[in-house]
C-alpha positions in Angstrom: 30.3 75.9 168.0 27.3 73.6 168.6 26.1 72.5 172.0 27.0 68.9 171.0 30.5 69.9 170.1 31.1 71.9 173.3 29.7 69.0 175.4 32.1 66.6 173.6 35.1 68.9 174.2 34.2 69.3 177.8 34.0 65.5 178.3 37.3 65.0 176.5 38.9 67.6 178.7 37.6 65.9 181.9 39.1 62.6 181.0 42.4 63.8 179.5 44.4 62.7 182.5 42.7 59.3 182.4 43.6 58.9 178.7 47.2 59.8 179.3 47.4 57.3 182.1 45.9 54.5 180.0 48.2 55.4 177.1 51.2 55.1 179.4 50.1 51.6 180.4 49.5 50.5 176.8 52.6 51.9 175.1 55.9 51.7 177.0 57.9 53.7 174.6 60.3 56.6 174.9 57.3 58.9 175.3 53.7 58.4 176.3 52.8 60.8 173.4 52.7 58.2 170.7 51.8 59.1 167.1 48.3 60.6 166.8 45.8 61.1 164.0 45.4 64.8 164.9 41.7 64.3 165.6 39.4 61.4 165.7 38.8 59.8 162.4 35.8 57.6 161.9 32.3 57.1 163.2 31.3 55.3 166.4 27.7 54.5 167.5 26.3 53.0 170.7 22.9 51.4 170.8 20.8 48.2 171.0 22.4 45.0 169.8 19.2 44.3 167.9 18.6 46.9 165.2 15.7 49.1 166.0 15.2 47.9 169.6 15.2 50.2 172.6 18.1 50.2 175.1 16.8 49.6 178.6 18.4 48.4 181.8 19.4 44.7 181.5 19.4 44.7 177.7 22.2 43.9 175.3 24.0 46.8 173.6 26.6 47.1 170.8 29.2 49.7 170.3 30.2 49.8 166.6 32.7 51.7 164.6 33.4 52.3 161.0 35.7 54.4 158.7 38.5 53.8 161.2 42.1 52.9 160.4 42.7 49.1 160.0 44.8 47.8 162.8 44.0 50.5 165.3 43.5 49.4 168.9 40.2 50.4 170.6 39.6 50.8 174.3 36.1 51.6 175.6 35.5 53.2 179.0 32.6 54.4 181.1 33.9 56.7 183.7 37.0 55.1 185.1 35.8 51.5 184.2 37.3 49.8 181.2 34.5 48.1 179.3 36.8 46.1 177.0 38.1 44.0 179.9 39.8 41.4 177.7 42.1 44.0 176.2 41.8 46.5 173.4 39.8 45.7 170.3 41.4 45.6 166.9 39.9 47.5 163.9 39.5 45.0 161.0 40.7 45.4 157.4 37.4 47.1 156.5 38.0 49.8 159.2 35.3 48.4 161.5 34.9 47.0 165.0 31.9 45.8 167.1 31.7 45.3 170.9 28.7 43.9 172.7 27.8 44.2 176.4 24.8 43.3 178.5 23.8 46.2 180.8 23.2 45.5 184.4 19.6 45.9 185.6 20.6 48.8 187.9 21.7 50.9 184.9 20.3 54.4 185.0 18.3 56.0 182.2 19.7 58.9 180.3 22.5 59.7 177.9 25.5 57.8 179.2 28.9 58.9 177.8 31.3 56.2 176.6 34.9 57.2 176.0 36.4 55.7 172.8 40.3 55.7 172.9 42.4 54.6 169.9 46.0 53.8 169.6 48.2 53.4 166.5 47.5 56.2 165.8 46.1 57.8 169.0 42.8 59.7 169.3 39.7 59.8 171.4 36.1 60.7 171.2 32.9 60.4 173.3 29.7 58.8 172.2 26.3 58.8 174.0 24.5 55.5 174.9 20.9 56.4 175.5 19.3 54.2 178.1 15.5 54.6 177.9 12.9 54.2 180.7 11.0 50.9 180.6 7.3 51.9 181.1 5.0 48.9 181.6 1.9 48.6 179.4 -1.3 49.5 181.2 -4.7 51.0 180.9 -5.8 49.4 177.6 -9.1 48.6 179.2 -10.0 52.3 179.1 -10.1 52.3 175.3 -11.5 50.6 172.3 -8.4 50.0 170.1 -8.8 48.9 166.5 -6.4 48.8 163.6 -6.0 47.7 160.0 -3.2 47.5 157.5 -2.8 50.2 154.9 0.4 50.1 152.8 4.1 50.0 153.4 6.0 53.1 154.6 3.3 55.0 156.5 4.3 58.5 157.7 1.6 61.0 158.7 -2.1 61.4 158.6 -4.8 64.1 158.6 -8.5 64.1 159.4 -11.0 65.7 157.0 -14.1 66.4 159.1 -16.2 67.6 156.2 -15.1 64.7 153.9 -15.5 62.3 156.8 -12.2 60.6 155.8 -8.7 60.1 157.0 -5.8 60.9 154.7 -2.5 59.0 155.1 0.9 59.4 153.3 3.4 56.6 152.6 6.9 56.5 151.2 9.3 53.6 151.1 13.1 53.7 151.1 15.7 56.3 150.4 16.2 58.5 147.3 15.3 57.9 144.6 11.9 57.0 146.1 9.7 55.1 143.7 7.0 53.7 146.0 4.8 56.4 147.5 1.1 57.1 147.8 -1.5 59.4 149.2 -4.4 57.3 150.6 -8.0 58.1 151.6 -9.4 55.9 154.4 -12.9 55.3 155.7 -12.8 56.0 159.5 -15.7 53.6 160.1 -14.2 50.5 158.3 -10.5 51.6 158.3 -10.4 50.5 154.6 -8.6 52.4 151.9 -11.2 53.9 149.5 -8.8 55.7 147.2 -5.1 55.9 146.5 -2.9 57.9 144.2 0.8 57.8 143.3 2.6 61.2 143.3 3.8 62.7 140.1 7.2 61.8 138.5 10.1 63.7 140.0 13.5 64.6 138.6 16.2 62.1 139.7 18.3 63.2 142.8 21.7 64.6 142.1 24.5 62.0 142.1 26.6 62.0 145.2 30.4 61.7 145.0 31.9 58.9 147.1 33.7 60.0 150.3 37.4 60.8 149.9 39.3 57.6 149.6 36.2 55.5 149.1 35.5 53.4 146.0 32.4 54.2 144.0 29.6 51.8 144.8 29.3 48.9 142.4 26.1 48.6 140.5 23.9 45.7 141.5 22.0 44.4 138.4 19.7 42.3 140.6 18.5 45.4 142.4 18.1 47.6 139.4 14.9 49.5 139.3 14.2 51.5 136.1 11.0 53.1 137.4 11.2 56.9 137.7 11.4 58.5 141.1 8.3 60.3 142.4 7.5 63.3 144.5 7.2 61.1 147.6 4.8 62.4 150.3 5.5 62.5 154.0 3.9 65.3 156.1 0.3 66.2 155.6 -2.3 68.8 156.7 -6.0 69.2 155.8 -7.5 72.5 154.7 -11.3 72.2 155.2 -12.0 75.7 153.8 -10.6 74.9 150.4 -11.1 71.1 150.5 -7.4 70.5 149.9 -4.5 68.6 151.4 -1.1 70.0 151.8 1.7 67.4 151.7 5.5 67.7 152.1 7.8 66.2 149.5 10.8 66.1 151.9 13.2 64.4 149.6 12.7 67.1 146.9 12.6 70.0 149.4 9.1 71.1 148.4 5.4 70.7 148.9 2.3 69.8 146.9 -1.5 70.4 147.1 -4.1 67.7 146.4 -7.9 67.7 146.2 -9.6 66.0 149.2 -12.5 64.7 147.1 -10.7 62.7 144.4 -7.0 63.0 145.5 -6.2 64.8 142.2 -3.0 66.9 142.1 -3.8 70.6 142.2 -0.3 72.0 142.3 3.2 70.5 142.6 5.7 73.1 143.7 9.2 73.0 142.2 12.1 71.2 144.0 13.8 73.5 146.5 10.7 75.6 147.3 10.8 74.4 151.0 14.1 72.9 152.2 13.5 69.7 154.1 9.8 70.3 154.3 8.6 68.4 157.4 5.3 69.2 159.2 2.1 71.0 158.1 -0.4 73.2 159.9 -3.2 75.0 158.2 -4.9 78.2 159.4 -8.3 78.2 157.7 -9.4 81.4 159.3 -6.5 83.4 157.8 -5.9 81.3 154.7 -2.4 80.2 155.5 -0.4 77.0 155.4 2.7 76.7 157.6 5.4 74.2 156.8 8.3 73.5 159.2 11.7 73.3 157.5 13.5 70.7 159.6 17.2 71.5 160.1 16.5 75.2 159.0 15.7 78.2 161.2 12.4 79.1 159.5 8.8 78.1 158.7 7.5 78.3 155.1 4.2 80.2 154.6 1.7 79.8 151.7 -1.6 81.5 150.8 -4.0 78.5 150.8 -6.4 80.2 148.3 -4.0 81.6 145.7 -1.3 78.9 146.4 1.3 81.7 146.4 4.4 81.2 148.5 4.8 84.1 150.9 7.7 85.3 153.1 8.8 82.7 155.6 8.8 83.1 159.4 12.4 83.4 160.4 13.4 82.2 163.9 16.4 82.9 166.0 17.9 81.0 168.9 18.4 82.6 172.2 21.5 80.5 172.7 24.7 82.2 171.6 26.3 80.7 168.6 23.4 78.2 168.1 20.8 78.0 165.2 17.1 77.4 165.7 16.0 74.4 163.6 12.3 74.0 163.2 10.7 70.6 163.7 7.3 70.0 165.1 4.7 72.8 164.9 1.2 73.4 166.3 -1.3 76.1 165.4 -3.9 77.6 167.7 -6.2 79.5 165.4 -8.2 81.2 168.1 -5.2 83.0 169.5 -3.3 83.2 166.2 -0.3 81.6 167.8 2.1 79.2 166.1 4.3 77.0 168.3 7.6 75.7 166.8 10.1 73.4 168.6 13.8 73.4 167.7 15.4 70.0 167.2 18.8 71.4 167.8 18.7 74.0 170.6 16.2 72.7 173.3 13.9 75.7 172.9 10.4 76.5 171.5 9.3 79.6 169.6 5.9 81.2 170.2 5.0 83.2 167.1 2.2 85.8 167.2 0.9 85.5 163.7 -0.9 88.9 163.8 2.1 90.9 164.8 4.8 88.6 163.4 6.7 88.8 166.7 8.1 85.7 168.4 9.6 84.8 171.7 11.5 81.7 172.8 10.9 79.3 175.7 13.7 77.2 177.1 13.1 73.5 177.3 15.4 72.2 180.0 15.8 68.4 180.0 14.5 68.0 176.5 17.2 67.0 174.0 16.2 66.7 170.3 12.7 68.1 170.9 10.5 66.8 168.1 6.8 67.3 168.8 4.6 70.0 170.3 0.9 70.4 171.2 -1.1 73.1 173.0 -4.1 73.3 175.4 -5.7 76.8 175.2 -8.0 76.2 178.2 -5.1 76.0 180.7 -2.5 77.6 178.4 -0.3 74.5 178.5 2.3 73.4 176.1 3.3 69.7 175.7 6.7 69.0 174.2 8.3 65.6 173.4 12.0 64.9 173.1 13.5 61.9 171.3 16.9 61.8 172.9 15.6 62.2 176.5 12.5 60.0 176.0 10.2 62.5 177.9 7.3 64.8 177.8 7.5 68.3 179.2 4.4 70.2 180.3 4.9 73.9 180.5 3.0 77.1 181.1 2.9 78.8 177.8 2.7 82.3 179.3 6.1 82.2 181.1 7.7 78.9 180.2 7.5 77.4 183.7 8.0 73.6 183.6 5.2 72.0 185.5 6.0 68.3 184.8 8.7 66.2 183.2 7.4 62.8 182.4 9.4 59.7 181.2 7.2 58.1 178.5 9.5 55.6 176.7 12.2 55.3 174.1 12.0 57.8 171.2 9.2 60.1 172.3 8.4 61.6 168.9 4.9 63.0 168.2 2.4 64.3 170.6 -1.2 65.4 170.4 -3.8 66.8 172.9 -7.3 65.3 173.0 -9.5 68.1 174.3 -12.6 66.1 175.3 -10.8 63.8 177.7 -8.1 66.5 178.3 -5.3 64.0 177.9 -2.0 64.1 176.1 -1.0 61.2 173.8 2.7 60.6 173.2 3.9 58.3 170.5 7.2 56.5 171.6 8.7 55.3 168.3 11.5 53.2 170.0 9.2 51.7 172.7 6.3 50.8 170.3 3.9 52.5 172.7 1.6 55.4 173.1 1.7 56.9 176.6 -1.4 58.7 177.8 -0.8 61.5 180.3 -3.2 63.9 182.1 -2.5 67.6 182.4 -1.1 67.1 185.9 1.7 65.0 184.4 0.3 61.6 185.6 0.5 58.6 183.3 -3.1 57.2 183.0 -2.3 54.5 180.4 0.6 53.1 178.3 -0.7 51.4 175.2 1.1 48.8 173.1 1.0 50.0 169.4 3.0 47.6 167.4 6.3 48.7 165.7 7.5 52.3 165.4 4.5 54.6 166.1 5.1 57.5 163.6 2.4 60.0 164.1 -0.9 60.6 166.0 -3.7 63.2 165.8 -6.9 63.9 167.7 -10.0 64.3 165.5 -12.0 66.6 167.7 -14.6 63.9 168.3 -12.8 62.2 171.3 -10.8 59.8 169.2 -7.0 59.6 168.6 -5.7 58.2 165.3 -2.1 56.9 164.8 0.0 55.3 162.1 3.1 53.2 162.6 5.9 51.8 160.5 7.1 48.2 160.2 10.4 46.6 161.0 10.3 44.7 157.7 8.2 42.7 155.3 7.2 40.1 157.8 6.1 42.5 160.5 2.3 42.3 160.7 2.2 44.8 163.5 3.5 47.7 161.4 2.2 49.8 158.5 -1.2 50.1 160.2 -3.7 52.7 161.1 -5.0 52.7 164.6 -8.1 54.2 166.2 -8.0 54.8 170.0 -11.5 55.6 171.2 -12.4 56.1 174.9 -14.9 53.6 176.3 -18.2 55.0 177.5 -18.1 55.5 181.3 
């Protein structure tokens, strides 16, 4: 049973008497045990009223439900307070409901449990409302910040020091993806100097509609007869072989391109790397490591022969849980690979010479997504999306030295060795938080919509890409250069 499931069961048990008392007040029948649905049916979410916005104290939220039973009555509670003060909500004919509420300004950050109780038939579940810290912007005067538009759907970037170029991936939409590109950018002008479209890919398998649901009707106006492509997402540069390794996440595979002209060297078959996510290249040992998001392993390739080798398999230290690799970071000098688990709040330290690994617990980090490492002080930096924070830990023994609130959706992290500062991209907050190794925030930079990844180039600069909120969002789909001002 997963941690999330156990937490939900625990919460439901703690409020069982409250549910029974409320049911007695609602249904004065021969028994308070009215007909039930033998488990909660449907899906309920709690988040910002405005799509894509962060939830902070004082903001407007919405609790929405779908796939529910038309006519059901919905009561929402936080603790022993009924949120639906005007009486239960009624699920509409489409099986949906929506409830909006403005948070008070004293609302505490964190995952706030909301109890969802249904009647006719009866059931209950708990959903988490994440209230994020509101970190004010500051410190922009310390940096020269420049940006330029690239193309829609930016995901990740890599720096080719020998080529003197940046390489950026982009993919738009859900499968079948037809708009995707690999782009080469001049770091001096931020202009795209070359761009290629990935090779044509086989169409994704058709998905059967959910039980009881009608098959989706075709929309002629939205028809697109262009073939799908091997859309590119993650990326890593191999300077030794002048290549680029990219992930084709939608097709569960990877591809290799030439840095000089962006020509395709090899496209691996679909299924080679399940949910390929992030790339790290070990040039000294000739290996490429690809994290398999939602899977307990890291794929391994020989960067010279392009042969796929045995993967690195990871186990969780938590009983009954499964390690799910997400962000990875390679330290070539010590031959260590650091891998965070999205599902189990832990991090694996892999000794690439011996093949042995050990896990470090990440208390207070839910949905850990990014990791970086400082070999000078032997420090690990881990970001977590669901708890909006940065953990600074001692890599040798896992001691947590600092737990820093950085902003909504702390996603990617990088370490810039010259200034010895950590840069955290907060996707929900639209910011990059700069933190020193003592855990002190030195700046919080505004970076448009949805920062998606950031890297340090080894020359004192940090580069980032961000996604847009839509076609009219001029602050998105840009590349950013964050350079320290001369002191």
